[in-house]
N, CA, C and O of each residue as an XYZ file, in Angstrom:
700
protein
N      16.553     -8.636     77.227
C      17.166     -7.646     78.074
C      16.436     -6.324     77.846
O      16.002     -6.017     76.735
N      16.313     -5.561     78.908
C      15.671     -4.255     78.823
C      16.670     -3.178     79.210
O      17.455     -3.341     80.144
N      16.626     -2.078     78.475
C      17.478     -0.941     78.765
C      16.572      0.265     78.989
O      15.792      0.648     78.117
N      16.693      0.854     80.176
C      15.855      1.988     80.567
C      16.657      3.277     80.477
O      17.764      3.362     81.008
N      16.093      4.292     79.799
C      16.760      5.578     79.678
C      16.099      6.656     80.544
O      16.739      7.667     80.835
N      14.869      6.481     80.955
C      14.150      7.400     81.849
C      14.100      8.834     81.347
O      14.199      9.770     82.140
N      13.951      9.014     80.065
C      13.934     10.360     79.514
C      12.567     10.783     78.993
O      12.383     11.940     78.615
N      11.622      9.876     78.967
C      10.346     10.122     78.307
C       9.297     10.555     79.313
O       9.148      9.953     80.376
N       8.576     11.601     78.963
C       7.449     12.058     79.763
C       6.176     11.769     78.986
O       6.144     11.899     77.763
N       5.124     11.374     79.701
C       3.841     11.110     79.049
C       3.335     12.395     78.389
O       3.461     13.482     78.952
N       2.776     12.263     77.219
C       2.194     13.404     76.536
C       3.166     14.152     75.635
O       2.828     15.239     75.165
N       4.338     13.632     75.375
C       5.302     14.276     74.499
C       4.841     14.079     73.061
O       5.216     13.106     72.406
N       4.024     15.011     72.576
C       3.412     14.908     71.243
C       4.482     14.930     70.150
O       4.376     14.196     69.167
N       5.510     15.764     70.314
C       6.565     15.852     69.303
C       7.266     14.506     69.117
O       7.528     14.094     67.987
N       7.568     13.821     70.224
C       8.204     12.510     70.133
C       7.262     11.500     69.475
O       7.686     10.711     68.630
N       5.989     11.525     69.861
C       5.015     10.601     69.263
C       4.952     10.786     67.752
O       4.865      9.807     67.011
N       4.995     12.027     67.292
C       4.964     12.294     65.857
C       6.219     11.773     65.158
O       6.138     11.238     64.052
N       7.382     11.929     65.804
C       8.637     11.446     65.213
C       8.676      9.917     65.147
O       9.262      9.344     64.229
N       8.047      9.264     66.127
C       8.076      7.802     66.171
C       7.041      7.150     65.259
O       7.160      5.968     64.935
N       6.041      7.898     64.848
C       4.927      7.343     64.060
C       5.374      6.444     62.900
O       4.810      5.361     62.743
N       6.363      6.838     62.076
C       6.761      5.974     60.954
C       7.405      4.655     61.388
O       7.533      3.732     60.583
N       7.808      4.566     62.655
C       8.502      3.380     63.142
C       7.591      2.447     63.940
O       8.049      1.453     64.503
N       6.295      2.778     63.983
C       5.357      1.923     64.722
C       5.373      0.523     64.118
O       5.295      0.357     62.901
N       5.476     -0.488     64.995
C       5.545     -1.876     64.542
C       4.273     -2.641     64.883
O       3.639     -3.215     63.998
N       3.888     -2.653     66.185
C       2.693     -3.399     66.566
C       2.227     -3.018     67.962
O       2.953     -2.395     68.737
N       0.995     -3.412     68.257
C       0.422     -3.293     69.605
C       0.450     -4.682     70.220
O       0.171     -5.674     69.547
N       0.789     -4.748     71.503
C       0.756     -6.006     72.253
C      -0.106     -5.791     73.487
O      -0.174     -4.692     74.038
N      -0.755     -6.854     73.902
C      -1.621     -6.781     75.074
C      -1.184     -7.841     76.071
O      -0.934     -8.992     75.710
N      -1.096     -7.436     77.324
C      -0.625     -8.336     78.365
C      -1.695     -8.464     79.440
O      -2.281     -7.471     79.872
N      -1.938     -9.692     79.863
C      -2.922     -9.968     80.903
C      -2.244    -10.846     81.946
O      -2.006    -12.029     81.706
N      -1.933    -10.267     83.103
C      -1.204    -10.989     84.142
C      -1.951    -10.950     85.462
O      -2.825    -10.112     85.683
N      -1.585    -11.872     86.327
C      -2.095    -11.894     87.692
C      -0.908    -11.904     88.650
O      -0.059    -12.793     88.588
N      -0.854    -10.919     89.528
C       0.160    -10.886     90.580
C      -0.478    -11.488     91.814
O      -1.551    -11.052     92.230
N       0.167    -12.486     92.409
C      -0.384    -13.182     93.568
C       0.705    -13.336     94.630
O       1.889    -13.167     94.338
N       0.302    -13.658     95.860
C       1.317    -13.934     96.887
C       2.219    -15.121     96.521
O       3.325    -15.250     97.047
N       1.742    -15.980     95.624
C       2.520    -17.153     95.204
C       3.317    -16.926     93.928
O       3.985    -17.841     93.447
N       3.254    -15.724     93.378
C       4.030    -15.425     92.184
C       3.205    -14.802     91.079
O       2.067    -14.380     91.285
N       3.801    -14.754     89.906
C       3.217    -14.119     88.732
C       2.631    -15.173     87.798
O       3.216    -16.236     87.591
N       1.451    -14.854     87.234
C       0.788    -15.729     86.280
C       0.451    -14.928     85.029
O       0.087    -13.756     85.119
N       0.572    -15.561     83.859
C       0.256    -14.955     82.570
C      -0.980    -15.646     82.015
O      -1.080    -16.872     82.058
N      -1.919    -14.866     81.494
C      -3.117    -15.430     80.880
C      -3.005    -15.244     79.373
O      -2.870    -14.121     78.889
N      -3.061    -16.345     78.637
C      -3.000    -16.324     77.177
C      -4.040    -17.277     76.621
O      -4.075    -18.447     77.002
N      -4.883    -16.796     75.730
C      -5.921    -17.612     75.098
C      -6.742    -18.385     76.131
O      -6.996    -19.579     75.970
N      -7.151    -17.692     77.187
C      -7.963    -18.266     78.266
C      -7.266    -19.403     79.002
O      -7.929    -20.239     79.616
N      -5.951    -19.444     78.947
C      -5.169    -20.423     79.691
C      -4.233    -19.661     80.629
O      -3.763    -18.570     80.305
N      -3.974    -20.248     81.786
C      -3.146    -19.600     82.802
C      -1.821    -20.337     82.923
O      -1.784    -21.564     83.018
N      -0.724    -19.564     82.920
C       0.617    -20.132     83.029
C       1.388    -19.390     84.120
O       1.312    -18.166     84.225
N       2.122    -20.140     84.923
C       2.988    -19.530     85.929
C       4.207    -18.947     85.219
O       4.713    -19.516     84.251
N       4.664    -17.811     85.716
C       5.846    -17.150     85.168
C       6.896    -17.076     86.268
O       6.633    -16.580     87.364
N       8.072    -17.570     85.965
C       9.202    -17.506     86.897
C      10.069    -16.310     86.509
O      10.314    -16.057     85.329
N      10.520    -15.595     87.509
C      11.384    -14.451     87.254
C      12.806    -14.826     87.625
O      13.093    -15.171     88.771
N      13.694    -14.753     86.639
C      15.127    -14.961     86.874
C      15.735    -13.577     87.084
O      16.079    -12.876     86.132
N      15.857    -13.210     88.349
C      16.292    -11.867     88.692
C      17.809    -11.739     88.609
O      18.543    -12.596     89.101
N      18.261    -10.673     87.988
C      19.684    -10.390     87.807
C      19.916     -8.942     88.258
O      19.093     -8.079     87.953
N      20.991     -8.657     88.962
C      21.251     -7.262     89.342
C      21.359     -6.359     88.113
O      21.892     -6.764     87.080
N      20.852     -5.143     88.235
C      20.911     -4.194     87.125
C      22.303     -3.585     87.039
O      23.073     -3.593     88.000
N      22.598     -3.060     85.862
C      23.871     -2.382     85.605
C      23.558     -0.965     85.158
O      22.714     -0.760     84.285
N      24.220      0.001     85.738
C      24.075      1.391     85.316
C      25.291      1.752     84.469
O      26.429      1.464     84.840
N      25.034      2.385     83.331
C      26.112      2.725     82.407
C      25.678      3.909     81.558
O      24.655      4.539     81.827
N      26.451      4.201     80.548
C      26.142      5.272     79.601
C      26.094      4.673     78.196
O      26.907      3.821     77.839
N      25.136      5.131     77.419
C      25.102      4.835     75.989
C      25.157      6.196     75.316
O      24.197      6.966     75.353
N      26.288      6.475     74.707
C      26.525      7.826     74.210
C      26.559      8.761     75.410
O      27.296      8.529     76.369
N      25.749      9.829     75.350
C      25.675     10.789     76.451
C      24.493     10.511     77.374
O      24.182     11.321     78.247
N      23.830      9.364     77.182
C      22.607      9.069     77.918
C      22.863      8.060     79.035
O      23.358      6.964     78.772
N      22.530      8.418     80.287
C      22.635      7.430     81.364
C      21.510      6.400     81.223
O      20.358      6.766     80.990
N      21.842      5.122     81.363
C      20.849      4.056     81.224
C      21.026      3.023     82.332
O      22.079      2.923     82.961
N      19.966      2.266     82.544
C      19.992      1.127     83.448
C      19.699     -0.114     82.618
O      18.699     -0.161     81.902
N      20.561     -1.116     82.710
C      20.395     -2.355     81.954
C      19.879     -3.434     82.897
O      20.488     -3.718     83.929
N      18.747     -4.030     82.530
C      18.147     -5.097     83.322
C      18.108     -6.366     82.474
O      17.338     -6.455     81.518
N      18.934     -7.339     82.825
C      19.003     -8.591     82.077
C      18.152     -9.680     82.720
O      18.301    -10.856     82.388
N      17.260     -9.301     83.637
C      16.359    -10.284     84.248
C      15.435    -10.870     83.188
O      15.178    -10.241     82.162
N      14.943    -12.066     83.438
C      14.069    -12.750     82.490
C      12.748    -13.124     83.140
O      12.696    -13.460     84.323
N      11.692    -13.063     82.358
C      10.398    -13.603     82.739
C      10.211    -14.860     81.896
O      10.053    -14.769     80.679
N      10.228    -16.033     82.529
C      10.164    -17.291     81.798
C       8.827    -17.959     82.100
O       8.542    -18.345     83.233
N       8.027    -18.082     81.063
C       6.710    -18.703     81.214
C       6.842    -20.219     81.190
O       7.462    -20.786     80.291
N       6.246    -20.873     82.196
C       6.254    -22.333     82.223
C       5.374    -22.870     81.113
O       4.396    -22.233     80.722
N       5.719    -24.039     80.606
C       4.962    -24.639     79.508
C       3.674    -25.285     79.979
O       2.694    -25.344     79.236
N       3.673    -25.766     81.206
C       2.508    -26.467     81.738
C       1.447    -25.478     82.205
O       1.741    -24.524     82.926
N       0.221    -25.719     81.787
C      -0.891    -24.863     82.160
C      -1.216    -25.021     83.647
O      -1.149    -26.119     84.199
N      -1.564    -23.914     84.272
C      -1.961    -23.925     85.681
C      -3.494    -23.866     85.731
O      -4.116    -23.118     84.976
N      -4.090    -24.652     86.614
C      -5.549    -24.708     86.657
C      -6.131    -24.018     87.883
O      -7.352    -23.966     88.032
N      -5.297    -23.493     88.751
C      -5.780    -22.802     89.931
C      -5.075    -21.464     90.061
O      -3.870    -21.348     89.839
N      -5.852    -20.464     90.425
C      -5.308    -19.145     90.682
C      -5.306    -18.953     92.197
O      -6.350    -19.105     92.831
N      -4.185    -18.629     92.776
C      -4.134    -18.397     94.222
C      -5.067    -17.243     94.618
O      -5.302    -16.332     93.824
N      -5.586    -17.286     95.825
C      -6.455    -16.192     96.276
C      -5.667    -14.894     96.416
O      -4.437    -14.900     96.437
N      -6.377    -13.809     96.509
C      -5.809    -12.477     96.665
C      -4.950    -12.084     95.463
O      -3.902    -11.458     95.622
N      -5.392    -12.448     94.276
C      -4.641    -12.083     93.076
C      -5.023    -10.671     92.637
O      -6.148    -10.216     92.844
N      -4.063    -10.001     92.032
C      -4.262     -8.646     91.523
C      -4.063     -8.660     90.013
O      -2.949     -8.895     89.547
N      -5.128     -8.412     89.232
C      -4.969     -8.437     87.772
C      -4.207     -7.218     87.265
O      -4.255     -6.142     87.861
N      -3.507     -7.411     86.155
C      -2.781     -6.333     85.501
C      -3.010     -6.468     84.000
O      -2.650     -7.480     83.399
N      -3.605     -5.453     83.403
C      -3.840     -5.425     81.967
C      -3.014     -4.274     81.396
O      -3.183     -3.122     81.796
N      -2.136     -4.588     80.474
C      -1.258     -3.568     79.897
C      -1.336     -3.572     78.377
O      -1.579     -4.601     77.747
N      -1.126     -2.402     77.812
C      -1.063     -2.222     76.367
C       0.354     -1.758     76.052
O       0.866     -0.831     76.680
N       0.982     -2.407     75.077
C       2.344     -2.046     74.695
C       2.359     -1.586     73.242
O       1.891     -2.297     72.353
N       2.902     -0.393     73.009
C       3.137      0.094     71.646
C       4.607     -0.143     71.349
O       5.480      0.328     72.079
N       4.875     -0.869     70.283
C       6.244     -1.267     69.958
C       6.697     -0.549     68.688
O       5.983     -0.504     67.686
N       7.911      0.013     68.762
C       8.512      0.710     67.630
C       9.809      0.013     67.254
O      10.564     -0.433     68.119
N      10.060     -0.074     65.944
C      11.308     -0.627     65.413
C      11.817      0.297     64.323
O      11.031      0.952     63.638
N      13.126      0.349     64.163
C      13.691      1.166     63.092
C      13.418      0.559     61.725
O      13.386      1.272     60.722
N      13.219     -0.768     61.679
C      12.886     -1.454     60.434
C      11.782     -2.456     60.719
O      11.804     -3.132     61.747
N      10.820     -2.554     59.817
C       9.758     -3.551     59.979
C      10.228     -4.942     59.581
O       9.511     -5.924     59.768
N      11.432     -5.022     59.034
C      12.016     -6.324     58.702
C      12.783     -6.782     59.940
O      13.797     -6.191     60.312
N      12.280     -7.848     60.571
C      12.819     -8.282     61.862
C      14.323     -8.498     61.848
O      15.005     -8.158     62.815
N      14.845     -9.053     60.774
C      16.282     -9.343     60.730
C      17.130     -8.063     60.671
O      18.324     -8.101     60.966
N      16.519     -6.932     60.291
C      17.249     -5.665     60.216
C      17.065     -4.810     61.463
O      17.758     -3.809     61.646
N      16.134     -5.207     62.314
C      15.847     -4.438     63.515
C      16.547     -5.089     64.698
O      16.280     -6.245     65.024
N      17.438     -4.351     65.336
C      18.231     -4.903     66.428
C      17.579     -4.704     67.796
O      17.911     -5.404     68.753
N      16.661     -3.756     67.887
C      15.996     -3.468     69.164
C      14.541     -3.086     68.922
O      14.122     -2.836     67.792
N      13.782     -3.047     70.016
C      12.423     -2.512     70.008
C      12.346     -1.453     71.099
O      12.909     -1.621     72.181
N      11.646     -0.364     70.808
C      11.373      0.619     71.854
C       9.936      0.380     72.265
O       9.017      0.573     71.469
N       9.739     -0.038     73.497
C       8.422     -0.437     73.993
C       7.894      0.628     74.939
O       8.559      1.004     75.905
N       6.693      1.111     74.652
C       5.987      2.038     75.527
C       4.838      1.266     76.158
O       3.996      0.714     75.450
N       4.798      1.224     77.481
C       3.804      0.447     78.215
C       2.753      1.407     78.776
O       3.078      2.366     79.476
N       1.486      1.127     78.453
C       0.369      1.961     78.899
C      -0.572      1.151     79.773
O      -0.546     -0.080     79.765
N      -1.411      1.867     80.534
C      -2.443      1.191     81.318
C      -3.454      0.554     80.373
O      -3.330      0.668     79.153
N      -4.458     -0.119     80.944
C      -5.411     -0.879     80.121
C      -6.185      0.001     79.146
O      -6.655     -0.495     78.122
N      -6.330      1.288     79.435
C      -7.037      2.183     78.513
C      -6.159      2.579     77.331
O      -6.661      3.073     76.322
N      -4.847      2.364     77.454
C      -3.925      2.743     76.398
C      -3.619      4.225     76.397
O      -3.017      4.729     75.449
N      -4.023      4.941     77.451
C      -3.859      6.385     77.511
C      -2.706      6.834     78.407
O      -1.968      7.748     78.038
N      -2.534      6.216     79.571
C      -1.536      6.668     80.538
C      -0.242      5.856     80.408
O      -0.243      4.635     80.564
N       0.856      6.553     80.119
C       2.154      5.907     79.991
C       2.629      5.454     81.364
O       2.696      6.250     82.300
N       2.957      4.165     81.479
C       3.439      3.583     82.730
C       4.949      3.412     82.695
O       5.627      3.650     83.694
N       5.475      3.001     81.550
C       6.888      2.674     81.456
C       7.313      2.715     79.996
O       6.471      2.683     79.100
N       8.614      2.786     79.757
C       9.160      2.611     78.417
C      10.582      2.116     78.560
O      11.286      2.459     79.510
N      10.989      1.308     77.604
C      12.326      0.720     77.652
C      12.691      0.227     76.256
O      11.833      0.051     75.391
N      13.975      0.013     76.067
C      14.463     -0.625     74.850
C      14.561     -2.109     75.148
O      15.166     -2.518     76.140
N      13.968     -2.901     74.291
C      13.957     -4.350     74.475
C      14.841     -4.971     73.405
O      14.668     -4.721     72.212
N      15.779     -5.773     73.847
C      16.656     -6.490     72.935
C      16.150     -7.912     72.838
O      16.436     -8.724     73.718
N      15.400     -8.239     71.789
C      14.837     -9.583     71.661
C      15.942    -10.636     71.621
O      17.033    -10.375     71.115
N      15.660    -11.825     72.154
C      16.676    -12.883     72.138
C      17.214    -13.162     70.745
O      18.403    -13.450     70.600
N      16.381    -13.087     69.718
C      16.835    -13.375     68.363
C      17.787    -12.297     67.857
O      18.574    -12.547     66.944
N      17.724    -11.089     68.447
C      18.595     -9.999     68.007
C      19.873     -9.931     68.818
O      20.772     -9.153     68.500
N      19.962    -10.732     69.852
C      21.134    -10.685     70.719
C      22.052    -11.851     70.417
O      21.597    -12.968     70.171
N      23.323    -11.590     70.437
C      24.295    -12.651     70.160
C      24.231    -13.749     71.200
O      24.591    -14.893     70.919
N      23.771    -13.413     72.411
C      23.685    -14.415     73.477
C      22.253    -14.835     73.705
O      21.944    -15.443     74.730
N      21.367    -14.522     72.767
C      19.943    -14.700     72.989
C      19.516    -16.139     73.132
O      19.477    -16.879     72.149
N      19.198    -16.540     74.335
C      18.685    -17.875     74.568
C      17.428    -17.840     75.402
O      16.902    -18.892     75.764
N      16.932    -16.654     75.719
C      15.773    -16.546     76.601
C      14.497    -16.968     75.905
O      14.392    -16.931     74.679
N      13.524    -17.371     76.716
C      12.202    -17.696     76.207
C      11.184    -17.168     77.181
O      11.523    -16.795     78.304
N       9.940    -17.133     76.761
C       8.894    -16.755     77.695
C       8.195    -15.481     77.261
O       8.392    -14.988     76.150
N       7.366    -14.952     78.173
C       6.518    -13.831     77.832
C       7.284    -12.547     77.605
O       6.929    -11.777     76.713
N       8.296    -12.297     78.363
C       9.117    -11.109     78.198
C      10.567    -11.506     78.375
O      11.321    -10.843     79.088
N      10.940    -12.553     77.746
C      12.269    -13.112     77.965
C      13.333    -12.146     77.483
O      13.068    -11.274     76.656
N      14.515    -12.305     77.998
C      15.610    -11.451     77.593
C      16.899    -12.245     77.545
O      17.014    -13.325     78.124
N      17.854    -11.685     76.846
C      19.161    -12.327     76.774
C      19.943    -11.963     78.020
O      20.196    -10.784     78.270
N      20.322    -12.938     78.789
C      21.004    -12.672     80.046
C      22.511    -12.712     79.893
O      23.233    -12.429     80.848
N      22.998    -13.056     78.723
C      24.438    -13.142     78.530
C      25.074    -11.773     78.450
O      24.371    -10.763     78.422
N      26.370    -11.727     78.413
C      27.086    -10.464     78.304
C      27.793    -10.417     76.958
O      29.019    -10.334     76.883
N      27.006    -10.471     75.916
C      27.576    -10.462     74.570
C      27.765     -9.039     74.099
O      27.154     -8.109     74.624
N      28.605     -8.879     73.118
C      28.672     -7.629     72.420
C      29.809     -6.739     72.862
O      30.726     -7.142     73.578
N      29.703     -5.506     72.397
C      30.779     -4.571     72.613
C      30.263     -3.314     73.265
O      30.699     -2.216     72.919
N      29.352     -3.446     74.193
C      28.809     -2.284     74.878
C      29.904     -1.520     75.585
O      30.893     -2.092     76.042
N      29.706     -0.204     75.667
C      30.703      0.623     76.334
C      30.063      1.368     77.468
O      28.838      1.408     77.574
N      30.861      1.952     78.307
C      30.365      2.714     79.438
C      31.037      2.220     80.696
O      32.046      1.515     80.649
N      30.461      2.600     81.825
C      31.075      2.238     83.095
C      30.689      0.851     83.546
O      31.328      0.294     84.439
N      29.647      0.273     82.945
C      29.201     -1.060     83.345
C      29.645     -2.099     82.346
O      30.309     -1.780     81.360
N      29.283     -3.333     82.594
C      29.620     -4.425     81.694
C      28.788     -4.305     80.429
O      27.577     -4.095     80.509
N      29.419     -4.436     79.246
C      28.696     -4.353     77.986
C      27.807     -5.565     77.802
O      28.274     -6.702     77.869
N      26.542     -5.327     77.573
C      25.617     -6.429     77.375
C      24.817     -6.239     76.098
O      23.720     -6.783     75.969
N      25.341     -5.486     75.164
C      24.655     -5.234     73.916
C      25.710     -5.133     72.813
O      26.885     -4.875     73.075
N      25.269     -5.339     71.595
C      26.202     -5.288     70.467
C      26.340     -3.852     69.969
O      25.573     -2.970     70.357
N      27.312     -3.634     69.121
C      27.525     -2.312     68.539
C      26.304     -1.887     67.708
O      25.931     -0.714     67.711
N      25.687     -2.837     67.001
C      24.497     -2.528     66.199
C      23.327     -2.131     67.094
O      22.589     -1.198     66.777
N      23.155     -2.838     68.213
C      22.075     -2.511     69.143
C      22.301     -1.125     69.741
O      21.362     -0.339     69.867
N      23.544     -0.829     70.109
C      23.874      0.485     70.661
C      23.553      1.576     69.637
O      22.974      2.603     69.992
N      23.921      1.367     68.385
C      23.654      2.349     67.331
C      22.158      2.585     67.172
O      21.726      3.726     67.011
N      21.362      1.517     67.215
C      19.907      1.660     67.094
C      19.324      2.416     68.290
O      18.441      3.255     68.115
N      19.801      2.132     69.490
C      19.325      2.840     70.680
C      19.638      4.325     70.547
O      18.785      5.163     70.840
N      20.841      4.661     70.111
C      21.226      6.057     69.949
C      20.383      6.759     68.888
O      20.045      7.932     69.048
N      20.036      6.053     67.800
C      19.156      6.654     66.775
C      17.819      7.025     67.393
O      17.306      8.118     67.156
N      17.250      6.118     68.187
C      15.975      6.414     68.840
C      16.132      7.536     69.862
O      15.301      8.443     69.899
N      17.164      7.501     70.682
C      17.346      8.527     71.716
C      17.555      9.911     71.107
O      17.235     10.915     71.744
N      18.078      9.982     69.902
C      18.267     11.270     69.255
C      16.953     11.906     68.808
O      16.945     13.069     68.403
N      15.838     11.166     68.875
C      14.520     11.727     68.599
C      14.045     12.632     69.718
O      13.172     13.477     69.519
N      14.627     12.449     70.907
C      14.148     13.163     72.097
C      14.553     14.621     72.031
O      14.243     15.390     72.941
C-alpha cells in the first residue's frame, strides 16, 4: 500500500539532511509501458505486470492530509518473450528510507522516486510492505497490502496499523 502526503518539494536540502541517517537502500526499476500493458525487466528477463486497481481513500494522518492507494502491481511468474510494439521505457531510481535498518522494527518505508539520472524528484510516498502489514498478502514488483487492517483514523477507512501511523508521523515531522 502507498500513502501519499504531497508535501515534499524537490531540492529540500534541509529535509535531505534530516533523512540521511535513515537511508536504507537504492532501488532501480526498468519498465516498459505498452498499449498491451506494463512489463518489468529484471536480470535481462521480461515479465508482464498486472495492476489490481483499487479506488483511493483520502484521509488525515495527524494534521496531514493523505491519499491512500491500496492498488497492487503483481508481476507474473512466467517470462514474456515478446515486447509489444510502441513501448515506452521507464527507468527510475528509488531512494528508500526506514526509521530502523532492522526490517522487523521498521513498519514503513519512505520512498523517493527520481528520474534515471537520480537528480529530478518525480514522486514520493510511504510504502507499507506486505510483511509489515497485518493484512499483507501482496506479491510482485511493487505489491501492496490491499486489506483494511489496523486502526487507522481519519475520515476514510483505516488501512494501516497504529505502529505504521506512528512511523509516518515521525517522518512527516521532519518536514
